[in-house]
C-alpha positions as CSV (number, residue, x, y, z in Angstrom):
1,M,114.1,-120.7,9.0
2,N,111.3,-122.0,11.0
3,A,109.1,-122.5,7.9
4,L,112.1,-124.8,6.7
5,A,112.2,-126.7,9.7
6,S,108.6,-127.1,9.7
7,V,108.8,-128.6,6.2
8,R,111.6,-130.9,7.4
9,A,109.4,-132.1,10.3
10,W,106.5,-132.9,8.0
11,M,108.5,-134.8,5.7
12,T,108.4,-138.1,7.7
13,P,108.8,-141.5,6.1
14,R,105.3,-142.4,6.8
15,R,103.8,-139.0,5.0
16,L,106.1,-139.4,2.1
17,M,105.2,-142.9,1.5
18,A,101.6,-142.1,1.4
19,V,102.3,-139.1,-1.0
20,S,103.9,-141.8,-3.2
21,V,100.7,-143.6,-3.2
22,V,98.7,-140.9,-4.5
23,V,101.4,-140.0,-7.2
24,A,101.4,-143.4,-8.2
25,L,97.7,-143.6,-8.9
26,M,98.0,-140.3,-10.9
27,T,100.8,-141.6,-12.9
28,I,99.0,-144.8,-13.7
29,T,96.1,-142.7,-15.1
30,L,98.2,-140.7,-17.2
31,K,100.4,-143.6,-18.5
32,T,97.4,-145.9,-19.3
33,A,95.7,-143.1,-21.1
34,A,98.9,-142.4,-23.3
35,W,99.2,-146.2,-24.0
36,W,95.5,-146.4,-25.0
37,I,95.7,-143.4,-27.1
38,T,98.9,-144.5,-29.1
39,G,98.8,-148.5,-28.8
40,S,102.6,-148.0,-28.0
41,V,103.9,-151.2,-26.1
42,G,106.6,-149.1,-24.9
43,L,104.1,-146.9,-23.1
44,L,102.3,-150.1,-22.0
45,S,105.6,-151.2,-20.4
46,D,105.8,-147.9,-18.9
47,A,102.2,-148.1,-17.3
48,M,102.7,-151.6,-16.1
49,E,105.7,-150.4,-14.1
50,S,103.5,-147.6,-12.5
51,F,101.3,-150.4,-11.0
52,V,104.4,-151.9,-9.4
53,N,105.0,-148.4,-8.1
54,L,101.6,-148.4,-6.5
55,A,102.1,-152.0,-5.0
56,A,105.5,-151.0,-3.6
57,A,104.4,-147.7,-2.2
58,M,101.5,-149.1,-0.3
59,F,103.6,-151.9,1.1
60,G,106.3,-149.3,2.0
61,L,103.6,-147.4,3.9
62,L,102.8,-150.6,5.7
63,M,106.5,-151.0,6.8
64,V,107.4,-147.7,7.7
65,T,104.2,-147.4,10.0
66,V,105.5,-150.8,11.6
67,A,109.0,-149.4,11.8
68,A,108.1,-146.5,13.8
69,R,106.5,-148.6,16.6
70,P,108.6,-148.1,19.9
71,A,110.4,-151.1,21.3
72,D,108.5,-153.8,23.4
73,D,109.0,-156.7,25.1
74,D,109.0,-158.9,22.0
75,H,111.3,-156.6,20.1
76,P,113.4,-154.7,22.5
77,Y,115.5,-153.3,19.6
78,G,112.7,-151.9,18.1
79,H,110.8,-152.6,14.6
80,D,113.2,-150.7,12.2
81,K,114.3,-153.7,10.3
82,A,110.7,-153.7,8.8
83,E,112.0,-151.2,6.2
84,Y,114.2,-153.8,4.8
85,F,111.2,-156.0,3.9
86,S,109.7,-152.9,2.0
87,S,112.8,-152.3,-0.2
88,G,113.1,-156.3,-0.7
89,F,109.7,-156.6,-1.7
90,E,109.9,-153.6,-4.0
91,G,113.0,-155.2,-5.9
92,I,111.0,-158.3,-6.4
93,L,108.0,-156.2,-7.9
94,I,110.5,-154.6,-10.0
95,I,111.7,-157.8,-11.5
96,G,108.4,-159.1,-12.0
97,A,107.4,-156.1,-13.9
98,A,110.3,-156.4,-16.2
99,A,109.4,-160.1,-16.9
100,A,105.8,-159.0,-18.0
101,I,107.3,-156.2,-20.2
102,I,109.6,-158.5,-22.0
103,W,106.6,-160.8,-22.5
104,T,104.4,-158.1,-23.8
105,A,107.2,-156.8,-26.0
106,L,108.3,-159.8,-27.8
107,P,105.3,-160.5,-30.0
108,R,105.5,-156.8,-31.4
109,F,108.9,-157.9,-33.1
110,W,106.9,-160.2,-35.4
111,N,103.9,-158.3,-35.7
112,P,104.7,-154.7,-35.4
113,Q,101.9,-152.2,-34.9
114,P,101.4,-148.8,-36.0
115,L,101.3,-145.9,-33.6
116,E,98.6,-143.4,-33.2
117,Q,98.3,-139.8,-31.8
118,V,101.8,-140.2,-30.5
119,G,102.0,-136.4,-29.6
120,W,99.4,-136.7,-26.9
121,G,101.1,-139.8,-25.6
122,L,104.4,-138.3,-25.2
123,A,102.8,-135.3,-23.4
124,L,101.1,-137.4,-20.9
125,S,104.1,-139.6,-20.4
126,V,106.2,-136.4,-19.8
127,A,103.7,-135.2,-17.2
128,S,103.7,-138.3,-15.3
129,S,107.7,-138.4,-15.5
130,V,107.8,-134.8,-14.0
131,L,105.6,-135.9,-11.0
132,N,107.8,-138.9,-10.4
133,G,111.1,-136.9,-10.5
134,V,109.9,-134.1,-8.1
135,L,108.7,-136.8,-5.6
136,A,111.9,-139.0,-6.0
137,W,114.0,-135.9,-5.2
138,V,112.0,-134.9,-2.0
139,M,112.1,-138.6,-1.1
140,L,116.0,-139.1,-1.5
141,R,116.8,-135.9,0.5
142,A,114.4,-137.2,3.3
143,S,115.9,-140.6,3.2
144,R,119.3,-139.1,4.0
145,M,117.7,-137.1,6.9
146,H,116.0,-140.0,8.4
147,R,118.4,-142.8,7.2
148,S,115.3,-144.6,5.9
149,I,116.1,-147.5,3.4
150,A,112.3,-147.6,2.6
151,L,112.3,-144.0,1.5
152,E,115.7,-144.4,-0.4
153,A,114.3,-147.5,-2.2
154,D,110.9,-145.9,-3.2
155,A,113.0,-142.9,-4.5
156,K,115.3,-145.1,-6.7
157,H,112.4,-146.9,-8.1
158,L,110.6,-143.7,-8.9
159,L,114.0,-142.3,-10.8
160,T,114.2,-145.5,-12.6
161,D,110.5,-144.9,-13.6
162,V,111.6,-141.5,-14.9
163,W,114.5,-143.1,-17.1
164,T,112.1,-145.6,-18.3
165,S,109.9,-143.0,-19.3
166,A,112.8,-141.1,-21.0
167,G,113.7,-144.3,-23.0
168,V,110.1,-144.8,-24.2
169,V,109.9,-141.4,-25.2
170,A,113.2,-141.7,-27.3
171,G,111.9,-144.7,-28.7
172,L,108.6,-143.3,-30.0
173,L,110.5,-140.2,-31.2
174,L,112.7,-142.6,-33.2
175,V,109.8,-144.6,-34.6
176,G,108.4,-141.3,-35.8
177,V,111.6,-140.3,-37.8
178,T,112.7,-143.5,-39.1
179,G,109.2,-145.6,-39.4
180,W,111.0,-148.7,-38.1
181,R,108.3,-150.0,-36.0
182,W,110.4,-152.6,-34.1
183,L,112.1,-149.8,-32.3
184,D,109.2,-149.6,-29.9
185,P,109.5,-153.3,-28.8
186,L,113.1,-153.0,-28.6
187,V,113.2,-149.8,-26.4
188,A,110.5,-151.6,-24.0
189,I,112.8,-154.7,-23.6
190,G,115.8,-152.3,-22.9
191,V,113.8,-150.6,-20.3
192,A,112.9,-153.9,-18.7
193,L,116.5,-155.0,-18.7
194,N,117.5,-151.6,-16.9
195,I,115.1,-151.9,-14.3
196,V,116.0,-155.6,-13.4
197,W,119.3,-154.2,-12.5
198,E,117.8,-151.7,-10.1
199,G,115.3,-154.4,-8.7
200,A,118.5,-156.7,-8.0
201,R,120.3,-153.9,-6.1
202,L,117.3,-153.6,-3.9
203,I,116.9,-156.9,-2.8
204,W,120.8,-157.2,-2.1
205,R,120.6,-154.2,0.1
206,S,117.4,-155.6,2.0
207,W,119.2,-159.1,2.2
208,S,122.5,-157.1,3.6
209,G,120.5,-155.2,6.2
210,L,118.5,-158.1,7.5
211,M,121.9,-160.1,8.1
212,D,123.2,-157.3,10.3
213,S,125.6,-155.6,8.5
214,A,128.1,-153.3,10.0
215,V,127.6,-149.6,10.1
216,E,128.8,-147.6,6.9
217,P,132.5,-146.9,6.5
218,E,132.2,-143.2,7.1
219,V,130.3,-143.9,10.5
220,H,132.9,-146.4,11.7
221,G,135.4,-143.9,11.0
222,D,133.4,-141.3,13.1
223,I,133.2,-143.9,16.0
224,E,136.9,-144.8,16.0
225,A,137.8,-141.2,16.1
226,V,135.8,-140.5,19.3
227,L,137.1,-143.6,20.9
228,E,140.8,-142.6,20.0
229,R,139.9,-139.2,21.7
230,F,139.2,-140.9,24.8
231,S,142.1,-143.1,25.0
232,Q,144.5,-142.5,27.6
233,R,148.3,-143.4,27.5
234,L,151.0,-143.1,30.4
235,G,154.2,-143.3,28.2
236,D,153.8,-146.5,26.0
237,Q,151.2,-148.0,28.0
238,H,147.5,-147.6,27.9
239,V,145.6,-146.3,30.8
240,V,142.1,-146.2,28.9
241,L,141.8,-148.6,26.0
242,F,138.8,-149.5,23.8
243,D,138.6,-152.8,22.0
244,H,136.4,-155.4,20.8
245,L,134.4,-152.8,18.8
246,M,131.3,-154.3,17.0
247,T,128.8,-152.5,14.9
248,R,125.5,-153.2,13.4
249,R,122.6,-151.2,11.6
250,A,118.9,-151.9,11.7
251,G,117.0,-149.6,9.6
252,Q,117.3,-146.1,10.8
253,R,119.3,-147.1,14.0
254,R,123.0,-147.8,14.4
255,F,124.2,-149.9,17.4
256,I,127.6,-150.4,18.8
257,N,129.2,-152.7,21.6
258,V,132.7,-152.0,22.7
259,H,135.0,-152.9,25.7
260,M,136.4,-150.0,27.9
261,H,139.3,-151.1,29.9
262,V,140.4,-148.8,32.8
263,P,143.1,-149.1,35.4
264,P,142.1,-151.7,38.3
265,T,142.8,-148.9,40.8
266,W,140.0,-146.5,39.6
267,T,136.7,-146.4,41.5
268,L,133.5,-147.5,39.8
269,G,132.5,-143.9,39.8
270,R,135.5,-142.4,38.0
271,A,135.0,-145.3,35.3
272,D,131.2,-144.6,35.0
273,D,131.7,-140.8,34.8
274,L,134.2,-141.6,31.7
275,R,131.7,-143.9,30.2
276,H,129.0,-141.3,30.2
277,Q,131.3,-139.0,28.6
278,V,132.2,-141.4,25.8
279,E,128.5,-142.1,25.2
280,H,127.5,-138.3,24.9
281,A,130.4,-137.7,22.6
282,L,129.3,-140.9,20.4
283,A,125.8,-139.8,20.3
284,E,127.0,-136.3,19.1
285,A,129.2,-137.7,16.5
286,V,126.5,-140.1,15.3
287,P,122.9,-139.1,15.8
288,G,120.7,-142.1,16.7
289,L,123.6,-144.3,17.8
290,H,122.7,-146.8,20.5
291,A,126.0,-147.6,22.3
292,S,126.6,-150.5,24.8
293,I,129.9,-150.0,26.7
294,Q,131.3,-152.8,29.1
295,M,133.8,-151.5,31.4
296,L,136.5,-153.7,32.5
297,P,139.7,-153.7,34.6
298,D,142.9,-153.5,32.5
299,G,144.1,-157.0,31.5
300,V,140.6,-158.8,32.0
301,E,138.4,-160.0,29.3
302,P,134.9,-161.2,29.5
303,I,134.0,-165.0,28.5
304,T,132.3,-164.5,25.2
305,V,130.9,-166.6,22.2
306,D,133.5,-166.5,19.3
307,L,131.2,-165.6,16.6
308,N,133.8,-166.7,13.8
309,E,133.0,-170.3,15.0
310,P,129.9,-172.2,13.9
311,L,127.2,-172.4,16.9
312,E,127.3,-176.3,17.6
313,G,126.1,-175.7,21.0
314,A,129.1,-177.2,22.6
315,P,130.8,-175.8,25.9
316,E,134.0,-175.5,23.9
317,S,132.6,-172.6,22.1
318,L,132.8,-170.3,24.9
319,H,136.2,-169.1,25.9
320,A,137.9,-166.4,27.1
321,H,139.6,-163.7,24.6
């Protein structure tokens, strides 16, 4: 059990991204050798995507290093959002690689080339896919443990690379069976279109994260369950009421703001004791959650900015809810 805990403690986002850099260098070597031996444009497209893997892993390593920095005066909420830049950059690189693959493959339709030593090329491609597949599996598990979008993005990119290699291998086998050389560039273009989809998804997720998206629905449900547990009623009337719940996520962190209304007759000490209980329960239900609970007497609302209105800077944008 201690050994398992030690392995999990070792699998930090920074260490895994460093491993991803090493694996990317290994797969570049294997896939480039496979292309050089066979002359397959499909294998060339696979090798080109591995260069994207390397660039993405290096940038991801930089971003998870930045994200791990503690909060400071200029960044009081921490640096966790740096991970979104990593996944967005990776998405852009994937789409760029897809365009390069299509550009390389199209001329082969008009001038198909014979393939050589296909067996060696397939063996090298399969070996590189095994490396990427194992690393992707480890990184996906770690991404859930650390709630790291940078690890998740790199893992999904590696899985895309595995499927890419599988498609290329299938294309080479079909060429060998049928003798139709045009299948090689066709498979390369199919691979490119597939990875465009994954790149677009990564860019969209990064955009959503940078725009302060709400927490995941299941996490929101856990938060509401805790608040409901601490709500108190006297007959049909609320004695303790929680409202104006707002949530957001930033990388590995989750933040909530909520109002806690208590009877005006309560002492400040009693209300503060309840707030501490709620904070403790929220932290247990959602590890790593940062809760900001504003205590208010029942029937009182603070003056706030209505976030549904455009920010004009006019005084009337401030009003009591």
